[in-house]
LUMTI-646665 format. One line per field, with one value per residue (C-alpha): residue in one letter; x, y, z. Coordinates in steps of 0.05 Angstrom, whole numbers. Example, Ala and Ser with C-alpha at 12.3 -4.5 7.8 and 13.67 -1.06 7.14 Angstrom:
<pts>
code c(A / S) $
c1 c(246 / 273) $
c2 c(-90 / -21) $
c3 c(156 / 143) $
</pts>
This chain:
<pts>
code c(M / K / K / I / L / L / S / L / L / I / L / A / G / I / N / V / Q / A / Q / D / V / Q / E / F / T / D / G / K / Y / K / F / V / K / T / S / E / N / T / A / E / I / T / G / F / A / T / G / T / T / E / A / T / I / V / I / P / S / T / A / N / D / G / K / T / T / Y / N / V / T / S / I / G / N / R / A / F / S / A / S / Y / S / G / G / A / T / E / V / T / I / P / S / S / V / K / R / I / G / N / Q / A / F / F / G / S / T / S / K / F / F / L / K / T / L / N / L / S / E / G / L / E / Y / I / G / E / S / A / F / Y / G / N / G / I / E / H / L / T / I / P / A / S / V / D / T / I / A / K / S / A / F / L / Y / S / P / N / L / Q / T / I / N / F / N / E / G / L / K / Y / I / G / K / G / A / F / T / S / G / T / F / A / Y / N / T / N / K / V / L / K / K / V / T / L / P / S / T / V / E / F / I / G / D / E / A / F / L / N / N / A / A / L / E / S / I / N / L / P / K / A / L / T / S / L / G / E / C / V / I / G / G / T / V / V / K / D / L / I / I / D / S / G / C / E / N / F / V / R / V / G / D / V / V / Y / N / K / E / K / T / I / L / F / I / A / P / I / K / G / I / T / K / L / T / V / E / P / G / T / L / V / I / N / G / G / T / F / W / N / S / D / I / E / E / V / T / L / P / D / G / L / L / G / I / G / Y / G / A / F / E / K / S / Q / L / H / S / I / N / F / P / K / S / L / I / F / I / D / E / Q / V / F / A / Q / T / K / L / T / E / V / T / L / P / E / N / V / P / Y / I / N / D / A / Q / F / Y / G / C / K / L / L / T / K / V / V / M / P / S / C / V / K / Q / I / Y / N / R / A / F / R / D / C / S / A / L / K / N / I / V / C / L / S / S / V / A / P / E / I / M / D / M / Y / E / E / Y / D / H / P / F / Y / N / F / T / P / S / V / L / T / I / T / V / P / K / G / A / T / D / A / Y / K / S / A / G / Y / D / N / Y / M / K / I / V / E / G / D / K / G / T / I / I / P / L / S / I / N / P / E / N / G / S / K / L / Y / A / Q / G / N / L / M / E / Y / T / L / T / F / D / R / N / V / T / L / L / D / A / T / P / D / I / H / I / R / K / G / T / N / Y / S / V / S / Q / I / Y / A / E / G / G / W / T / V / K / V / D / G / N / N / V / V / I / R / G / L / G / T / N / G / D / T / T / A / T / F / D / S / E / A / E / T / N / Y / H / L / I / I / P / E / G / L / L / T / N / D / S / G / E / I / S / E / W / L / D / I / T / Y / I / G / S / D / K / V / N / A / I / R / D / I / S / A / E / T / E / N / Q / D / T / P / A / Y / N / I / A / G / Q / R / V / T / P / D / T / K / G / I / V / I / Q / N / G / K / K / R / L / N / R) $
c1 c(-954 / -981 / -911 / -889 / -950 / -941 / -866 / -888 / -935 / -882 / -835 / -889 / -900 / -828 / -825 / -887 / -857 / -794 / -829 / -866 / -800 / -781 / -847 / -891 / -944 / -941 / -1004 / -1025 / -960 / -923 / -849 / -794 / -733 / -668 / -620 / -618 / -640 / -666 / -729 / -758 / -828 / -866 / -934 / -999 / -1029 / -1082 / -1143 / -1113 / -1106 / -1087 / -1087 / -1031 / -971 / -925 / -869 / -851 / -778 / -785 / -825 / -840 / -853 / -879 / -809 / -758 / -758 / -725 / -701 / -740 / -682 / -715 / -778 / -790 / -801 / -872 / -891 / -941 / -948 / -1018 / -1049 / -1041 / -1043 / -1106 / -1070 / -1032 / -1033 / -979 / -918 / -871 / -806 / -763 / -687 / -681 / -695 / -636 / -664 / -728 / -739 / -758 / -831 / -841 / -895 / -908 / -966 / -1011 / -1004 / -1079 / -1090 / -1032 / -1048 / -983 / -982 / -930 / -868 / -828 / -757 / -711 / -637 / -609 / -639 / -586 / -618 / -683 / -699 / -719 / -789 / -798 / -846 / -867 / -930 / -940 / -971 / -914 / -908 / -845 / -790 / -729 / -674 / -636 / -560 / -553 / -581 / -526 / -566 / -631 / -642 / -673 / -743 / -748 / -793 / -815 / -881 / -883 / -927 / -940 / -864 / -850 / -784 / -730 / -684 / -621 / -569 / -496 / -479 / -520 / -475 / -518 / -580 / -605 / -635 / -704 / -702 / -743 / -771 / -839 / -878 / -884 / -876 / -950 / -974 / -967 / -912 / -888 / -899 / -881 / -811 / -769 / -701 / -656 / -593 / -552 / -503 / -429 / -423 / -461 / -419 / -469 / -528 / -562 / -599 / -663 / -655 / -697 / -733 / -796 / -798 / -829 / -818 / -746 / -705 / -639 / -593 / -525 / -467 / -437 / -366 / -354 / -391 / -354 / -413 / -468 / -521 / -560 / -620 / -614 / -654 / -693 / -762 / -745 / -735 / -669 / -630 / -588 / -536 / -486 / -420 / -402 / -332 / -283 / -317 / -258 / -292 / -336 / -321 / -363 / -350 / -396 / -463 / -453 / -416 / -362 / -321 / -254 / -218 / -271 / -280 / -353 / -408 / -448 / -502 / -532 / -586 / -653 / -674 / -635 / -587 / -609 / -539 / -479 / -411 / -383 / -314 / -257 / -233 / -303 / -313 / -385 / -448 / -479 / -550 / -608 / -562 / -609 / -676 / -735 / -690 / -689 / -628 / -637 / -569 / -510 / -440 / -404 / -327 / -284 / -262 / -333 / -347 / -414 / -481 / -516 / -590 / -644 / -591 / -633 / -703 / -760 / -715 / -724 / -665 / -667 / -594 / -535 / -473 / -444 / -366 / -334 / -309 / -379 / -393 / -445 / -513 / -558 / -633 / -683 / -627 / -667 / -738 / -791 / -743 / -751 / -702 / -726 / -669 / -619 / -559 / -535 / -464 / -415 / -390 / -453 / -475 / -544 / -603 / -621 / -690 / -734 / -678 / -724 / -792 / -842 / -799 / -862 / -822 / -774 / -782 / -717 / -664 / -602 / -574 / -500 / -478 / -451 / -525 / -536 / -592 / -654 / -685 / -753 / -795 / -733 / -781 / -850 / -894 / -850 / -913 / -880 / -825 / -832 / -764 / -705 / -643 / -603 / -534 / -523 / -534 / -550 / -616 / -606 / -635 / -699 / -689 / -738 / -796 / -838 / -904 / -921 / -929 / -855 / -837 / -788 / -837 / -902 / -961 / -922 / -948 / -921 / -967 / -933 / -861 / -808 / -738 / -686 / -634 / -571 / -582 / -595 / -615 / -690 / -695 / -651 / -697 / -759 / -730 / -723 / -794 / -790 / -838 / -894 / -883 / -853 / -843 / -773 / -742 / -672 / -623 / -581 / -517 / -500 / -443 / -380 / -354 / -292 / -289 / -237 / -201 / -131 / -125 / -194 / -255 / -260 / -188 / -142 / -84 / -20 / 50 / 71 / 100 / 61 / 3 / -31 / -30 / -93 / -109 / -176 / -193 / -251 / -283 / -253 / -204 / -217 / -196 / -180 / -226 / -199 / -121 / -128 / -186 / -209 / -189 / -182 / -192 / -245 / -241 / -300 / -356 / -363 / -395 / -344 / -318 / -251 / -209 / -140 / -106 / -39 / 12 / 37 / -33 / -57 / -37 / -78 / -46 / -89 / -61 / -116 / -169 / -126 / -124 / -69 / -86 / -25 / -23 / 42 / 85 / 121 / 170 / 119 / 155 / 143 / 79 / 48 / 34 / -6 / -19 / -85 / -125 / -137 / -207 / -227 / -261 / -225 / -259 / -222 / -269 / -261 / -306 / -357 / -334 / -262 / -260 / -300 / -299 / -310 / -385 / -384 / -404 / -372 / -346 / -389 / -373 / -331 / -328 / -276 / -272 / -209 / -198 / -140 / -88 / -57 / 11 / 59 / 66 / 10 / -12 / 13 / -30 / 8 / -43 / -58 / -41 / -82 / -146 / -144 / -213 / -193 / -184 / -242 / -291 / -339 / -397 / -399 / -429 / -367 / -404 / -369 / -395 / -375 / -334 / -391 / -443 / -488 / -468 / -404 / -353 / -289 / -231 / -157 / -171 / -203 / -276 / -314 / -388 / -419 / -489) $
c2 c(-788 / -744 / -734 / -709 / -664 / -635 / -622 / -585 / -543 / -524 / -507 / -465 / -430 / -415 / -386 / -343 / -316 / -302 / -265 / -223 / -201 / -174 / -142 / -104 / -51 / 12 / 52 / 66 / 45 / -18 / -30 / -80 / -88 / -70 / -79 / -83 / -12 / 13 / -1 / 16 / 43 / 2 / 36 / 42 / -13 / -55 / -17 / 53 / 113 / 182 / 249 / 273 / 231 / 244 / 193 / 178 / 182 / 120 / 56 / 3 / -70 / -78 / -95 / -48 / 21 / 27 / 92 / 97 / 107 / 93 / 91 / 26 / 19 / 37 / 44 / 101 / 98 / 129 / 60 / 47 / 115 / 143 / 201 / 239 / 314 / 326 / 288 / 303 / 266 / 269 / 278 / 206 / 181 / 175 / 140 / 146 / 82 / 75 / 96 / 111 / 161 / 145 / 189 / 199 / 238 / 255 / 273 / 310 / 293 / 313 / 387 / 397 / 360 / 372 / 342 / 345 / 352 / 281 / 254 / 229 / 193 / 203 / 142 / 126 / 156 / 169 / 229 / 214 / 251 / 304 / 373 / 401 / 479 / 496 / 445 / 449 / 396 / 391 / 401 / 329 / 299 / 270 / 237 / 251 / 186 / 174 / 204 / 223 / 282 / 264 / 297 / 356 / 407 / 455 / 460 / 536 / 537 / 489 / 507 / 464 / 467 / 454 / 380 / 352 / 310 / 270 / 288 / 227 / 216 / 250 / 274 / 335 / 319 / 353 / 302 / 300 / 354 / 370 / 332 / 353 / 405 / 450 / 523 / 556 / 537 / 596 / 588 / 531 / 549 / 485 / 483 / 483 / 411 / 375 / 330 / 292 / 315 / 256 / 257 / 297 / 319 / 382 / 365 / 399 / 451 / 499 / 562 / 550 / 609 / 600 / 544 / 540 / 488 / 480 / 487 / 411 / 384 / 328 / 291 / 323 / 281 / 290 / 333 / 362 / 424 / 402 / 432 / 491 / 563 / 571 / 630 / 643 / 585 / 600 / 565 / 578 / 606 / 549 / 499 / 464 / 411 / 453 / 517 / 568 / 586 / 640 / 618 / 543 / 497 / 447 / 400 / 430 / 398 / 427 / 357 / 349 / 404 / 387 / 438 / 502 / 553 / 534 / 602 / 659 / 618 / 612 / 603 / 567 / 547 / 489 / 494 / 460 / 401 / 381 / 305 / 296 / 334 / 311 / 281 / 330 / 393 / 430 / 393 / 442 / 497 / 561 / 535 / 543 / 537 / 496 / 488 / 426 / 421 / 372 / 317 / 312 / 238 / 232 / 267 / 241 / 218 / 273 / 327 / 373 / 341 / 390 / 446 / 499 / 470 / 478 / 481 / 434 / 407 / 337 / 331 / 269 / 249 / 239 / 165 / 161 / 191 / 169 / 160 / 216 / 268 / 306 / 285 / 339 / 391 / 442 / 407 / 407 / 372 / 325 / 295 / 243 / 235 / 197 / 152 / 133 / 63 / 67 / 111 / 104 / 97 / 157 / 197 / 241 / 222 / 278 / 323 / 352 / 400 / 346 / 336 / 304 / 254 / 231 / 166 / 155 / 83 / 78 / 69 / -4 / -5 / 36 / 30 / 36 / 101 / 134 / 173 / 162 / 222 / 259 / 278 / 324 / 273 / 261 / 238 / 194 / 182 / 124 / 110 / 40 / -17 / -59 / -39 / -15 / -68 / -49 / -74 / -116 / -76 / -85 / -71 / -48 / 22 / 23 / 14 / 70 / 88 / 75 / 104 / 119 / 93 / 88 / 147 / 193 / 174 / 157 / 129 / 133 / 78 / 62 / 32 / -44 / -42 / -45 / -120 / -111 / -58 / -99 / -157 / -113 / -93 / -18 / -24 / -32 / 40 / 75 / 78 / 51 / 91 / 76 / 132 / 137 / 109 / 49 / 42 / 2 / -48 / -90 / -162 / -181 / -154 / -175 / -193 / -218 / -195 / -231 / -258 / -257 / -210 / -249 / -222 / -214 / -159 / -96 / -106 / -39 / -49 / -72 / -86 / -78 / -109 / -82 / -109 / -50 / 6 / 59 / 129 / 160 / 218 / 236 / 239 / 245 / 202 / 197 / 122 / 93 / 31 / 20 / -27 / -69 / -46 / -9 / 46 / 47 / 113 / 84 / 100 / 81 / 124 / 115 / 160 / 182 / 180 / 137 / 135 / 106 / 83 / 62 / 13 / -1 / -44 / -55 / -4 / -7 / 28 / 33 / 65 / 99 / 100 / 162 / 162 / 168 / 115 / 49 / 11 / 24 / -34 / -37 / -86 / -124 / -161 / -233 / -249 / -175 / -145 / -92 / -51 / -17 / 40 / 67 / 128 / 133 / 164 / 149 / 119 / 124 / 84 / 101 / 97 / 152 / 106 / 116 / 71 / 52 / 61 / -3 / -37 / -90 / -135 / -167 / -208 / -195 / -252 / -276 / -279 / -229 / -164 / -181 / -112 / -52 / 7 / 68 / 116 / 92 / 38 / -26 / -19 / -54 / -77 / -67 / 9 / 57 / 71 / 130 / 150 / 218 / 251 / 232 / 181 / 119 / 59 / -15 / -24 / -58 / -3 / 17 / 80 / 122 / 96 / 129 / 85 / 98 / 166 / 133 / 135 / 79 / 58 / -2 / -21) $
c3 c(192 / 249 / 272 / 202 / 197 / 265 / 247 / 183 / 223 / 273 / 217 / 184 / 247 / 257 / 184 / 198 / 259 / 225 / 169 / 223 / 249 / 182 / 162 / 208 / 216 / 258 / 257 / 185 / 153 / 135 / 144 / 132 / 177 / 139 / 199 / 275 / 283 / 213 / 172 / 102 / 94 / 44 / 41 / 75 / 121 / 86 / 66 / 85 / 38 / 52 / 16 / 64 / 73 / 129 / 135 / 206 / 227 / 271 / 271 / 326 / 316 / 388 / 413 / 378 / 355 / 285 / 245 / 180 / 132 / 65 / 25 / -15 / -89 / -109 / -35 / -47 / -121 / -145 / -154 / -80 / -48 / -79 / -101 / -46 / -51 / 1 / 22 / 77 / 86 / 149 / 157 / 177 / 106 / 59 / 2 / -38 / -77 / -152 / -168 / -93 / -108 / -179 / -202 / -263 / -328 / -327 / -253 / -221 / -147 / -111 / -102 / -45 / -32 / 30 / 29 / 89 / 96 / 103 / 40 / -10 / -66 / -104 / -144 / -217 / -232 / -158 / -169 / -240 / -261 / -207 / -196 / -156 / -166 / -123 / -112 / -64 / -69 / 0 / -3 / 23 / -41 / -86 / -140 / -178 / -216 / -286 / -295 / -221 / -238 / -306 / -323 / -276 / -319 / -263 / -237 / -234 / -192 / -175 / -118 / -124 / -67 / -68 / -63 / -121 / -167 / -213 / -252 / -291 / -360 / -367 / -293 / -307 / -375 / -378 / -424 / -498 / -546 / -545 / -483 / -412 / -430 / -374 / -394 / -332 / -311 / -342 / -306 / -280 / -238 / -225 / -168 / -181 / -155 / -210 / -250 / -293 / -333 / -369 / -436 / -439 / -368 / -382 / -446 / -466 / -414 / -465 / -426 / -402 / -425 / -383 / -358 / -334 / -342 / -276 / -255 / -238 / -301 / -335 / -372 / -412 / -447 / -511 / -520 / -448 / -469 / -527 / -537 / -492 / -514 / -482 / -509 / -446 / -442 / -388 / -374 / -303 / -286 / -274 / -318 / -351 / -392 / -438 / -479 / -511 / -583 / -606 / -581 / -581 / -531 / -547 / -504 / -485 / -543 / -591 / -623 / -601 / -610 / -547 / -539 / -569 / -552 / -580 / -596 / -631 / -674 / -746 / -778 / -757 / -783 / -742 / -717 / -756 / -722 / -696 / -702 / -675 / -668 / -604 / -606 / -600 / -604 / -648 / -632 / -643 / -652 / -697 / -738 / -811 / -843 / -820 / -853 / -832 / -831 / -868 / -819 / -785 / -774 / -741 / -725 / -663 / -651 / -670 / -676 / -721 / -708 / -712 / -726 / -782 / -821 / -897 / -915 / -898 / -931 / -922 / -920 / -950 / -882 / -852 / -843 / -789 / -781 / -727 / -725 / -734 / -747 / -799 / -781 / -791 / -815 / -873 / -924 / -995 / -1035 / -1005 / -1037 / -984 / -960 / -1002 / -948 / -904 / -925 / -895 / -883 / -811 / -774 / -789 / -815 / -857 / -826 / -834 / -879 / -912 / -960 / -985 / -1059 / -1085 / -1054 / -1088 / -1059 / -1075 / -1092 / -1021 / -995 / -982 / -928 / -916 / -845 / -816 / -832 / -865 / -914 / -880 / -887 / -934 / -971 / -1023 / -1045 / -1119 / -1145 / -1118 / -1155 / -1136 / -1165 / -1143 / -1191 / -1132 / -1098 / -1024 / -981 / -944 / -875 / -833 / -806 / -744 / -781 / -854 / -831 / -811 / -886 / -908 / -967 / -929 / -964 / -1028 / -1096 / -1168 / -1187 / -1138 / -1130 / -1185 / -1174 / -1228 / -1227 / -1266 / -1335 / -1330 / -1256 / -1263 / -1247 / -1185 / -1157 / -1175 / -1137 / -1078 / -1077 / -1100 / -1153 / -1103 / -1077 / -1136 / -1210 / -1230 / -1286 / -1317 / -1330 / -1392 / -1364 / -1319 / -1268 / -1268 / -1217 / -1221 / -1248 / -1199 / -1136 / -1113 / -1057 / -1066 / -1027 / -960 / -958 / -900 / -895 / -886 / -882 / -953 / -996 / -1015 / -963 / -978 / -1053 / -1086 / -1161 / -1188 / -1257 / -1300 / -1364 / -1407 / -1404 / -1352 / -1337 / -1272 / -1251 / -1181 / -1172 / -1094 / -1074 / -999 / -992 / -923 / -883 / -830 / -773 / -750 / -797 / -862 / -823 / -766 / -742 / -732 / -793 / -813 / -864 / -904 / -874 / -941 / -973 / -1030 / -1105 / -1160 / -1226 / -1285 / -1338 / -1390 / -1350 / -1289 / -1232 / -1178 / -1111 / -1064 / -994 / -981 / -920 / -890 / -946 / -1000 / -1040 / -999 / -988 / -920 / -872 / -803 / -749 / -754 / -701 / -716 / -744 / -743 / -805 / -842 / -896 / -954 / -975 / -1045 / -1063 / -1117 / -1182 / -1180 / -1250 / -1315 / -1382 / -1455 / -1446 / -1391 / -1338 / -1268 / -1214 / -1153 / -1082 / -1062 / -995 / -998 / -934 / -907 / -847 / -799 / -792 / -727 / -760 / -735 / -775 / -824 / -821 / -778 / -754 / -771 / -741 / -672 / -624 / -619 / -577 / -506 / -489 / -415 / -422 / -406 / -463 / -467 / -513 / -548 / -487 / -447 / -406 / -387 / -424 / -441 / -503 / -538 / -527 / -585 / -622 / -625 / -574 / -557 / -533 / -530 / -564 / -625 / -647 / -673 / -687 / -653 / -685) $
</pts>
C-alpha cells in the first residue's frame, strides 16, 4: 500500500512539474507556453490589478525566454482587470483572443488603445464596452472579428490601414437604438483591401454620415449602416461587385438591392430584375414610398424596420418576407402578398398607425408578435376558410395579437368559417364576423394531394373537381411549382406557361412545353416535396364565391424521367452555397440560399 501511495505521489509530482512548465508567472503577468519559443499572456498574476496594461514582448519562466505572440481569451476582461484605462500591445503579439479586454456597458474604463504593427487578428468582443476616442488599426491586421469593438460610444475616429480584409458582424456596432449610441463618429473610410463587411458592422452610430464600399469588397452583410444618418454612400473606383443605381447600391447583376443611404431618400422605384431586398437596407431610414418590381422574390430581415414607410406594393412574385420587415413603420392599411403563406415574427410589431389588414387565403401561419402593439388596428379581413395557425409562442406576451380584445379588434372571415376561427382561439382576442360570401375549394384533385409523381403521360396536368359548376376569372394565372417548401424561393415554371380549361365542375390545369401544345415534364429528386401553387381567385361559382389559394403537395419519385426540370439543372449539394449577402454558407443554412444560380428559402 505504501509503495502504491508513493508511486501516486511521484506521478502527481511529475504532473505538477509538467504543468509548471506550461503555465508560469513573470512579474505581474501570467503566461502559458505555446511552443518552444512562444507564449500567450493569460492575465494578471494572482491578486494583481492595473489601470495601465503594457503587454511585454517577452516572458521568462526562469529557464527560457519566450516571445509573447498572443493574448488569451478573457485575459484582461473587466471582471478580472478592475477596469484598465490604457492598453499597449507590442509588435510581437499577432493575435488578440476573444473577450481579451471585455469591458462594461455602464463604465467605459478603457480610454487609450495602442496597437502595433505585427498584430494580425482582433478576436470576438475583444474590446467590447470601451471608452476609446481615437483608434488606429495597423496595416498588419487582417481580421477584426465579430463584435470586436461593440459598444464604443466615445469613438470619434477610426484610422484603417491598407491590409485589412475582414470586418465581422457587429464589429463597430454602437449599442442599441437608444442605449450607448455613438453620437460622435461621423465618417468611416475603409481601405481598398477590405473584402468582407459583416451584418450590422456599423449599426447605431447615430452621427455617421459617410462610408465607402472598398475596391476589393465581395461580401456585404445586412443592416451594415442601420441607425446612422449616412447620406454619402461611396463606391470606390474599381469596385466590381457592387453598382450604384441612383442613390442605392445593388450587386453587379442588379438582382439584389444591398444598401441605401439612410438619410435623404424618401421615394424609390426598385430596379426591374431585382430578386431580393437585403436585410436592414432601409432600417431607421427616411424612406416613405417604395415601388417593388414584378419578379421580386424576397425581402430580408428588418428591411424597412423603424423607417418612415407608409406606402408599398406587393408583386405576385413575392413569396418570402423575413422577420420584422415592417416593424415600427408608418403603414396604415396593408393587403398582404398573394403568395406568402405565413406572417413572420414581429412583421408589423409596433406599427401604431396600422388600422386595417387584409389576409389573402394563402396565409396559413402567423408567428410571434406579428401584430403586437399595433394599437390602432381595428379590422382584419381574412379570406381563408381555414383559420391561419397561431404558432407556438415562448410566452403569452409573444402572442401575435397580445393585448387585443373583442371590444377593440374585429376579424371578418368567409361565410361558414366562424367555428374554424373559434377553434383556433381567435375569439379570445377579437370579435369574429362572417362575410356575405364563402370560398370554394376542390372536392378532389388528380393526381391526389400527397401522391408520388411517377412516369406517366401528362405529368404537368392536374384536374380539380368542385361541388358545382365554376367559371374562370383569370385566363393567365401565376401558377408555378416550388421545390422543398410552400414558401421556397426556388420556383419551376412551365416553359410554355399554363392553360386552364373549365368543363362544368371540372378544371384542367396543364403546364405547356416549349411548343405550347404538349404537356411539360421535369426531373424530380426522390422523396423531395414539390408544391403546385394555384393562386387565389382563379375561379368563381354561381354564388359569387371565389377559389382559395391552393398548395398541392407531391413527392418526387426515384423512377427515371418521372419529372424533368425545364428551367434549371438539378442542385448538387456539393456545390458552393451563398446567402443573399453573398457570403458562403452551408446548403441547409436558414433563410434565402443561392446555389447553382437558383434561390430557395430554408426555414
